[in-house]
C-alpha positions as CSV (number, residue, x, y, z in Angstrom):
1,M,92.0,77.6,118.7
2,L,92.8,80.6,120.6
3,S,90.8,82.1,123.7
4,R,88.6,85.2,122.7
5,R,90.8,87.7,124.5
6,L,94.1,86.2,122.7
7,E,92.1,86.0,119.2
8,H,92.0,90.2,119.7
9,R,95.3,90.6,120.7
10,Q,96.4,88.3,117.4
11,V,94.2,90.2,115.3
12,Y,95.7,93.7,116.5
13,A,99.2,92.3,116.0
14,G,99.0,90.6,112.8
15,A,96.4,93.5,111.2
16,V,98.4,96.4,112.3
17,G,100.9,95.8,110.5
18,N,98.8,96.7,107.3
19,V,98.1,100.5,109.0
20,L,101.9,101.1,109.1
21,E,102.0,98.9,105.4
22,W,99.5,101.7,103.6
23,Y,100.1,104.9,106.1
24,D,103.7,104.8,104.1
25,F,102.2,104.5,100.8
26,A,99.5,107.6,101.4
27,V,102.2,109.9,103.3
28,Y,104.4,109.3,99.9
29,G,101.7,110.4,97.6
30,F,100.5,113.2,99.8
31,L,104.3,114.6,99.9
32,A,105.1,113.6,96.5
33,P,105.3,117.4,95.0
34,I,108.1,118.1,97.7
35,I,109.7,114.7,97.5
36,G,110.3,115.7,93.8
37,K,111.6,119.0,94.4
38,V,114.2,117.5,96.9
39,F,115.8,114.2,95.3
40,F,114.4,115.1,91.6
41,P,115.2,119.1,91.3
42,S,114.2,120.6,87.6
43,D,113.5,123.6,85.8
44,D,110.0,122.2,85.2
45,P,108.3,121.6,88.6
46,V,105.9,118.8,86.8
47,T,109.4,117.0,85.5
48,S,110.2,116.8,89.4
49,L,106.8,115.7,89.9
50,L,106.6,113.1,87.6
51,A,109.9,111.4,88.5
52,A,108.4,111.5,92.4
53,Y,105.5,109.5,91.0
54,G,107.8,107.3,89.2
55,A,109.6,106.3,92.3
56,L,106.1,105.8,93.6
57,A,105.7,103.2,91.0
58,V,108.3,101.4,91.5
59,G,106.6,100.3,95.1
60,Y,104.3,98.9,92.9
61,F,106.5,97.2,90.0
62,S,108.4,95.6,92.9
63,R,105.4,93.9,94.3
64,P,105.5,90.7,92.4
65,V,109.3,90.4,94.1
66,G,107.5,90.4,97.3
67,S,105.0,88.2,96.7
68,V,108.0,85.2,95.8
69,L,109.8,86.0,98.3
70,F,107.6,86.3,101.6
71,G,105.3,83.2,100.0
72,H,108.4,81.2,99.6
73,L,109.4,82.3,103.5
74,G,105.8,82.1,105.1
75,D,105.2,78.2,103.4
76,R,108.1,76.9,104.0
77,I,109.6,79.1,107.3
78,G,106.7,80.0,108.9
79,R,104.3,83.1,109.0
80,K,105.3,84.9,111.6
81,P,108.7,85.0,110.7
82,A,108.3,86.4,107.7
83,L,105.9,89.0,108.9
84,I,108.3,90.0,111.2
85,L,110.8,90.2,108.5
86,S,108.1,92.3,106.2
87,M,107.6,95.0,109.2
88,A,111.4,95.3,109.8
89,M,112.2,95.9,105.8
90,M,109.2,98.8,106.1
91,G,110.6,100.1,109.1
92,A,114.0,100.8,107.9
93,A,113.0,102.1,104.8
94,T,110.9,104.3,106.2
95,L,113.4,105.3,108.5
96,G,115.7,105.7,105.4
97,I,113.6,107.6,103.9
98,A,113.6,110.1,106.4
99,V,116.9,110.8,106.9
100,L,118.2,110.4,103.2
101,P,120.0,113.7,102.3
102,G,118.9,115.5,99.2
103,H,120.0,116.0,95.7
104,A,121.4,119.0,96.9
105,A,123.9,117.1,99.5
106,I,124.7,113.9,97.6
107,G,123.8,114.7,94.0
108,A,122.7,111.8,92.0
109,A,122.9,109.2,94.8
110,A,120.1,110.7,96.1
111,P,117.2,109.6,93.6
112,V,118.9,106.4,93.4
113,L,118.8,105.0,97.1
114,L,115.0,106.7,97.1
115,L,114.4,104.2,94.3
116,V,116.1,101.5,96.3
117,L,114.1,102.3,99.4
118,R,111.0,102.6,97.6
119,G,111.3,99.0,96.2
120,L,111.7,97.9,99.6
121,Q,108.4,99.5,100.6
122,G,106.9,97.3,97.9
123,I,108.7,94.3,98.4
124,S,107.5,94.6,102.1
125,V,103.6,95.4,101.6
126,A,103.4,92.7,98.9
127,G,104.6,90.5,102.2
128,E,102.7,92.1,104.5
129,Y,99.5,91.8,103.1
130,G,99.1,88.4,101.8
131,T,100.9,86.7,105.5
132,S,99.0,88.7,107.8
133,A,96.0,87.4,105.9
134,V,96.9,83.8,106.0
135,L,98.2,83.7,109.6
136,L,94.9,85.6,110.5
137,V,92.4,83.6,108.7
138,E,94.3,80.4,109.5
139,Q,94.0,81.0,113.5
140,A,90.3,82.7,113.3
141,P,87.3,80.0,114.3
142,S,85.6,79.0,111.3
143,D,82.3,81.0,111.8
144,R,84.6,84.3,112.1
145,R,87.4,83.7,109.5
146,G,85.2,87.0,107.5
147,L,85.0,89.1,110.5
148,V,89.0,89.0,111.3
149,S,89.5,89.4,107.6
150,G,87.1,92.3,107.6
151,W,89.7,94.1,110.2
152,V,92.6,93.6,107.7
153,M,90.8,95.1,105.5
154,A,90.0,98.1,107.8
155,A,93.6,98.5,109.1
156,C,95.0,99.1,105.2
157,N,92.1,102.1,104.6
158,L,92.7,103.3,108.3
159,G,96.8,103.5,106.9
160,F,95.4,105.4,104.0
161,L,93.2,107.7,106.2
162,L,96.2,108.0,108.7
163,G,98.9,109.0,106.4
164,S,96.9,111.4,104.3
165,G,96.0,113.2,107.9
166,V,99.5,113.2,109.4
167,G,100.6,115.0,106.0
168,A,98.0,117.4,106.2
169,L,98.5,118.3,109.9
170,V,101.8,118.6,109.6
171,S,101.8,120.6,106.5
172,A,98.9,123.3,108.5
173,V,101.2,123.1,111.5
174,L,104.6,124.2,110.2
175,G,103.9,125.8,107.1
176,D,104.3,125.4,103.2
177,A,108.5,126.5,103.8
178,A,109.6,124.4,106.8
179,M,107.6,121.5,105.6
180,A,109.6,121.9,102.4
181,A,113.0,122.7,103.9
182,W,112.7,119.2,106.5
183,G,109.3,119.0,107.7
184,W,108.1,116.6,105.2
185,R,110.9,114.1,106.8
186,I,108.5,114.4,110.2
187,P,105.8,111.9,108.9
188,F,108.4,109.3,107.8
189,F,110.3,109.4,111.4
190,L,106.5,108.7,112.8
191,G,106.4,105.7,110.5
192,A,109.6,104.3,112.1
193,L,108.2,104.5,115.5
194,I,105.0,102.5,114.1
195,A,107.4,100.0,113.1
196,V,108.8,99.7,115.9
197,H,105.6,99.3,118.3
198,V,104.0,96.8,115.6
199,L,107.5,94.3,116.0
200,V,107.2,94.6,119.6
201,M,103.2,93.4,119.5
202,R,104.6,90.5,117.0
203,R,107.0,89.3,119.2
204,G,103.9,87.3,121.2
205,L,102.4,86.2,117.5
206,A,101.1,83.0,117.4
207,E,102.2,80.6,114.4
208,S,99.9,78.7,112.4
209,P,101.8,75.1,112.7
210,L,102.6,73.2,109.9
211,P,104.2,69.6,110.1
212,P,107.7,69.5,108.3
213,E,106.6,66.9,106.1
214,R,103.2,69.0,105.0
215,K,105.7,71.6,103.9
216,S,106.4,72.5,100.2
217,A,109.9,72.4,99.5
218,L,109.3,75.1,96.9
219,P,106.2,76.8,97.3
220,V,105.7,79.0,94.7
221,V,106.7,76.6,92.1
222,E,103.9,74.1,93.4
223,A,101.4,77.2,93.7
224,L,101.8,78.0,90.2
225,R,102.1,74.6,88.8
226,H,99.5,72.6,90.3
227,H,96.9,75.8,91.8
228,Y,97.2,78.2,88.7
229,R,93.3,77.3,88.5
230,A,92.9,78.9,91.9
231,I,95.6,81.5,91.2
232,G,93.3,82.6,88.2
233,M,89.7,82.8,89.9
234,I,91.8,85.1,93.1
235,V,92.9,87.1,90.1
236,C,89.0,87.5,88.3
237,L,87.6,88.1,92.2
238,V,90.3,90.7,92.6
239,L,89.8,92.4,89.6
240,P,86.9,94.4,89.7
241,I,87.7,95.6,93.6
242,A,91.3,96.2,92.7
243,V,90.2,98.4,89.1
244,T,87.6,100.3,90.9
245,F,89.5,101.2,94.2
246,Y,92.1,103.1,91.9
247,M,89.5,104.2,89.5
248,C,87.9,105.9,91.9
249,F,90.6,107.1,94.9
250,V,93.2,107.9,92.0
251,Y,91.9,108.9,88.7
252,A,88.7,110.4,89.7
253,A,89.8,112.4,92.3
254,S,92.4,114.4,90.0
255,Y,89.6,114.1,87.3
256,L,87.6,116.1,89.7
257,V,90.1,118.9,90.4
258,A,91.4,119.0,86.5
259,Q,87.7,118.7,84.6
260,M,85.0,119.4,86.9
261,H,86.8,122.5,88.3
262,F,86.2,121.1,92.1
263,S,88.6,122.3,94.5
264,T,91.9,120.1,95.7
265,A,90.4,120.5,99.4
266,Q,86.7,119.5,97.8
267,A,88.1,116.2,95.9
268,L,90.5,115.1,99.2
269,D,87.5,116.0,101.7
270,I,85.3,113.5,99.2
271,T,88.0,110.7,99.0
272,T,88.7,111.1,102.8
273,L,84.9,110.4,103.6
274,A,85.1,107.3,101.0
275,L,87.7,105.9,102.6
276,A,86.3,106.5,106.3
277,L,83.6,104.5,104.8
278,Q,85.6,101.2,104.0
279,V,86.9,101.4,107.3
280,V,83.4,101.3,109.0
281,V,82.0,98.7,106.2
282,A,84.7,96.3,105.9
283,P,84.0,94.4,109.7
284,W,80.5,94.4,108.9
285,A,80.7,93.2,105.5
286,G,83.1,90.3,107.2
287,H,80.3,89.3,109.5
288,L,77.4,89.1,107.0
289,A,80.1,86.8,105.0
290,D,80.4,84.4,108.0
291,R,76.6,84.4,108.4
292,Y,75.4,84.4,104.9
293,G,77.9,82.9,103.2
294,R,81.0,83.9,100.4
295,R,79.1,83.5,97.1
296,P,75.6,85.2,98.1
297,M,77.8,88.2,99.1
298,M,80.2,88.0,96.2
299,L,77.2,88.1,93.7
300,L,75.7,91.0,95.5
301,V,78.9,92.8,95.0
302,T,79.7,91.9,91.3
303,I,75.9,92.3,90.4
304,A,75.9,95.9,91.9
305,G,79.0,96.4,90.0
306,L,77.6,95.7,87.0
307,L,74.1,97.6,87.2
308,T,75.3,100.6,89.7
309,T,78.7,101.3,88.0
310,W,77.7,103.5,84.8
311,P,74.7,105.9,86.8
312,L,77.0,106.5,89.3
313,W,79.7,107.4,87.0
314,W,77.3,109.9,84.9
315,A,76.9,110.9,88.8
316,M,80.4,111.8,89.1
317,H,80.2,113.5,85.9
318,Q,77.8,115.9,87.3
319,P,78.1,119.7,88.7
320,S,76.7,118.9,92.0
321,V,78.6,118.5,95.0
322,A,76.4,116.0,96.6
323,L,75.7,114.2,93.1
324,V,79.7,113.4,93.3
325,V,79.6,112.6,97.2
326,F,77.0,110.1,96.3
327,A,78.4,108.3,93.8
328,Q,81.9,108.1,95.8
329,M,80.5,106.8,98.4
330,S,78.3,104.1,96.6
331,F,81.3,103.3,94.9
332,A,83.4,102.9,98.3
333,L,80.6,100.7,99.6
334,I,80.9,98.2,97.0
335,N,84.7,98.2,96.9
336,G,84.6,97.7,100.8
337,I,82.6,94.8,100.6
338,G,84.3,93.2,97.7
339,W,87.6,93.9,99.8
340,S,86.7,92.3,103.3
341,L,84.9,89.4,100.8
342,T,88.6,88.6,98.9
343,I,90.3,88.0,101.8
344,P,88.8,85.2,103.1
345,I,88.7,83.3,99.8
346,M,91.7,83.8,98.9
347,V,93.0,82.3,101.8
348,E,90.2,79.2,102.1
349,L,91.0,78.5,98.4
350,V,94.3,77.3,98.5
351,P,95.9,74.6,100.6
352,A,98.1,75.2,103.8
353,R,101.6,74.4,102.5
354,V,101.3,76.9,99.1
355,R,98.8,79.4,101.0
356,V,101.4,82.1,101.6
357,S,102.4,81.8,97.7
358,A,99.3,81.8,96.2
359,S,97.5,84.2,97.2
360,G,100.1,86.2,97.2
361,I,100.5,86.0,93.9
362,A,97.4,86.2,92.9
363,F,96.4,89.5,94.9
364,N,99.6,90.9,93.7
365,L,99.6,90.2,90.1
366,C,95.9,91.6,89.6
367,L,97.1,94.9,91.7
368,G,100.2,95.1,89.6
369,L,99.3,94.3,86.0
370,F,95.0,96.2,86.5
371,G,95.0,98.1,89.9
372,G,97.7,100.1,89.6
373,T,97.9,100.5,86.0
374,A,93.8,101.5,85.7
375,P,94.4,105.6,85.8
376,W,96.7,105.1,83.2
377,V,94.4,102.8,81.2
378,A,91.6,105.3,81.9
379,T,93.5,108.1,80.6
380,Y,94.1,106.4,77.3
381,L,90.6,104.8,76.9
382,V,89.2,108.3,77.3
383,A,91.7,110.1,74.8
384,R,91.4,107.3,72.2
385,T,88.2,107.2,72.4
386,S,86.9,110.5,73.1
387,D,84.2,109.2,75.6
388,D,84.2,110.0,79.5
389,F,82.3,106.8,80.2
390,A,84.8,104.4,78.9
391,P,86.5,103.6,82.8
392,A,83.0,102.9,83.4
393,W,82.8,100.1,80.7
394,Y,86.3,98.9,81.7
395,M,85.0,98.4,85.3
396,M,82.1,96.9,84.3
397,A,83.9,94.3,82.5
398,A,85.7,93.6,85.0
399,A,82.9,93.1,87.5
400,L,81.1,90.8,84.7
401,L,85.0,88.6,85.0
402,A,84.1,88.3,88.7
403,L,80.8,87.5,88.6
404,L,81.4,84.6,85.8
405,A,84.3,83.2,88.5
406,T,82.0,83.6,91.7
407,L,79.5,81.2,90.1
408,R,82.2,78.7,90.2
409,M,83.9,79.4,93.4
410,P,83.1,76.8,96.1
411,E,81.6,78.1,99.4
412,M,83.7,78.0,102.1
413,A,82.2,79.8,105.0
414,G,81.7,77.6,108.4
415,R,83.9,74.8,106.7
416,P,87.4,73.6,108.2
417,L,90.4,75.0,106.6
418,E,92.5,72.3,104.3
419,R,95.5,72.1,107.1
């Protein structure tokens, strides 16, 4: 058990890596229009942008690879080495994007190398989130595991905010011409500096001890063979949170601009407010889960998803800015609580010998199959049914599955972890 001072340092060193991981993803998304022109030049700007977003998708598609790789490393070699490697990989890939010559300089090699670097970032993110959550929850006092998990989630949202904020600030200071020519590289250089800071902090991380005889030779295989029920339960619990996040912060943001005639600045401001709310909510949600239990809080989240999604989706389709802000903030509140709860749950449901593998596979499988695809599913459902509320029914179906899984979930709050 760590002292309170060492615990705070441990939480910072473990969680701050998630700031960088999601900072880089946010920066790339913010700068995608410029990156598309630099690495995927085309007479049609839409084609360049689609290619740049395709490179963004590579980061999501490579996450299952990261969950397998870092699951094995984290369970077989140790949580700390896996976290150091994930941060070194992210820092190197981010620096690589910052210095990578564009298509005009090296031709077709430029987009190929960009895809490779984006793939490395996706692998790194998969290792960072799951491994840091496992390490911190394992070492937290039994009555503060939820609170510590909340800080991990707050770090992720803070990374999104920092990435979009830095991109907007650099763009405003330099202007469009300088930003397109070279200024877009600055946020990536800053990301590489953050990686160095995180690596220095992680030298002092305490490892979660696991005797050699308790380590699995093939943790990924063991997790899939013997703990598939727990993996399936985690997928169901994460499902509505992942779907709602991408529906509200990706699909809905584009919908507000394209269909509701909100300005891009208004849509970004609303998204920023919602993400900021999740930063604040996450630790408090974790604290409440420690006090009242995981199951009651998850029941609250899933039932709220079932009962409020349709009226909130209706509010987002009204021309009133106030109603749209209220709906987005409400979704952010429910989503932020849900994210914070899933972190300790996915650590507590599986034994230590396969904990990184099982939780990583479940989380990244859910994010890859259902979270990242949610905007495309929403677009398809609306086009197919001519019903703007089809995405709301999709989110409600996800909440129903999570509710059924919650009813079968054991309560682990305050209990010792299986070592």
